[in-house]
N, C-alpha and C positions, 0 to 999 in steps of 0.2 A: 504494500500500500504506500503510495507516494504522498508525502505531506504537501499541502497547498503552499505555494510560494508566498512570501511576505509581500503582500500587495502594497502595504503602506510605504514601502521604500521607494516605489516609483512615483509616488504622489509629489507633485511640485510644491504643494502646500507644506507637506512634511519637510521637504528639503529646504525650503526657505525658512521655516520655523527652526530647523536644526542649525542653519547658517546664522540666524539672528542670536540664538541662545548658545551657540558654540559646541554643539555635540554632533557635528557632521561625522567626526571620526567614529562615533558609535554606530552610525548607519553603515559605514564602510566595514566595520568589524562584523556586523550582521551579514553583510554580503560575502565576506571572506568565509564565515562559518557556513553559509549556504553553499558556497563553492566547494568547501571541504566535504560537506555532506554528499554532494554529487560525485566528487572525485574519489572518496574513500569508501571502502566496504562499510556496511552499517555497524558491524561489531567494532571496527577500528574507530569510526566516527564517534561512537558512544564513549570512547576513552578520552575524548577531548572535553576538558572541563570548561574552558572559557577562551575567548578570543577578544583581545583589546588592542587599542592603538594608543601609544603615548609617545610624543615627540618624534613622529615619523618612524616609530619602531613598532612592528607587529609583535605582540606578546601572546603566545599560545601556551596555555596550561594543559598538560596532558597527564592523566592518571597512570597509564601503563608505561612501565620502564622500557619495554621493548619498542613501543611506538615512539616514545620520547627519544630514544637512541636513534631510531630511523630518521626522525625529523632532524635531529642534530647533524647526522651524517649527510643528509640531503638538504641542508639549510639553504645553500645558495640556489639550488634547483627550485625550492618552494618560493624563495624570495623573488626570483626572476619570474616565476609563474604568476605570483600576485601582482608584480609590477606590470607585467604584460596585460593582465586582466583588468586592473583597476587604475593604472597610470604610474609611470616611473617616478613622477615627482611626489607621489603620496607617501612612499616609504623608502627608507634607506637601510633598514636593518630588520632582522627577524630573530626573536629571542624565544627559546623553548624552555619552559619551566615545568 
């Protein structure tokens, strides 16, 4: 069963509200999490605790030590994938916790 996409993200009203109140990065973090949900197997995706963005750095918290290690080993691959998908100017680092 496929979950319904977050429709509120595409809303121009929500985007302008986010711009005014300074939480645009949170909308992008939701988009990254949606991207990971499509990209990863469901059991692997369930190991991802949270996705946040602070100072142009994507911070992904992962419960599973194996998945955490995989992300750390392929850190530059994922960073390039996110930059290609969401814009190179939005992020310059990826941290796995």
